[in-house]
Residue, then its C-alpha position, 0 to 999 in steps of 0.5 A: m440491500t444484501s445481509d452482508a452489506t454491512p460487513q462489506a461496509a466494515d471491510a471497504q472502511r477497513l481497506e481505506r484506513e490500511t491504504s491510507s496508512l499504507v501511502e502515509e508510510f510510502a511518503r515517509l520512506t520516499t522522504d527518508l530515501a531522498e535523504g539517504i540519496t542526499a547523504a550518500n552523495g556526500s560521503a564516500e560509503g557506509e551508512p548512508g548507502e546501507r540507509v538507502e539499501s534499508v529504505l528501498s527494502a522497506m519500500e519493496a515491503l510496502a508495495d507487496r503490502l499495497g498489492a494485496a490491499a488492492l487484490e483485497a478491494d477487487a474482490l470486495v468491488a466484485s463481491r459487491m457487483r455480483p449481488l446487482g448482476g454486474e461482472i468485472h473484467g479486469 
């Protein structure tokens, strides 16, 4: 094992927790979006439409955070492969 195995394990655990939290947030936003669309279908204009726009904006920000977490996870995997003589092609 390399001397940086413990920090890498801590990083992996942190990423796992963060990803789990992001997935839970995505599920909540998906529910909010569905409720907003349902409400918008039953009304003319106004608050339900604004709610849908707000949820879509939050989902876009969440997608950015998920992308950043994925890049960080890729870098972590790559750093763990190097000491083993492996390469990642993607």
